[in-house]
N, C-alpha and C positions, 0 to 999 in steps of 0.2 A: 177224029182227034178232038178231045175236049179241051176247052180253055180253062186253065187252072189259075186265073188271075186272082191275086189276093184282094180282099175287100179293103177299102180305105175307111178309116173311122174318123168321125168329126164330132166336135163339141161346139157349143155356143159360148161366146165369151164377150165381156164388155170391150168396147172399142179402145179404151185406154185403161192403164192400170189404176186400181183403186188407191186413193190417197188415204193416209192414216187419219182416222176420225179424231177430232179435237174436243168434241162434246160427249157427254155421257148420255147418249140417246140410242134407242133401238127402233127399228122399223120392221113391221111384219107385213108380208105380202100374203093376201088372201089366196084362196084356191085358184089355181091356174087351170083353165079348161082347154084341152087340145081336141080339135075335131077328130072323130074316129077315123076319117079317111087318111089322116097323116100320123096318127098315134101308133107307130110301128117302128121297128128298128131300121128298115130301109128308108132312104131319103126318097120322098115322093116328089115327082116332077110333073107340073102341068104341061101337057103336050098340045092341047087344043082346048077350046071351050068345052067344059064338062067332060074332060078326058084327063086321066092321071096315069102315070107310069111309075112302078116301083123300081128303084135302082138297086139291084142286089149287090153291086160292087161298091156302093157308097152308102155307108150306114152311120147311124148315131152311135157314139161310143157308150152312152148311158141313156136311160129312158128320157125321151124328149121333154116330158112334163117336168121332171126334176131339174133338168138342165135349164129350161126356160125360166122356171121359178127362181133359180139361183141367179141368173143373169138379171132378171127384173129387179130382184132385191138389191143387187149390187150397183145398179145403174139408176135407181129411183131418184127423182129430184129431191126427195126428202133426205136421202143419203148424202147427196151433194151438199145440201144446206148444212147438214151436220158436220161436214168436213171443211166448211168455209171458215 
C-alpha cells in the first residue's frame, strides 16, 4: 500500500508586517546566491555532518532564490530606516 500524503508548501516571510514607507526612497537588493545543494523545490534537511535529506512532502511554494530575495528586500535595515 502506497502512502499518498499531500505535500505541504512553504514560503519565507518577514517576521512582522511591513510598515508603510514615509519617504520616497527605493532599495535594490543585489543578486542572491543559493547553494546548489538546497536550490530545489524540496526542503533540504541536514541530518548529520556532511549529510542532507530531501523532504518530498515539505516543499517551497515558489523558487527559493526568488522568495529569499523578496524577504531580504522587505526586511533590509535600509527599508526600516525609510519607514521611520
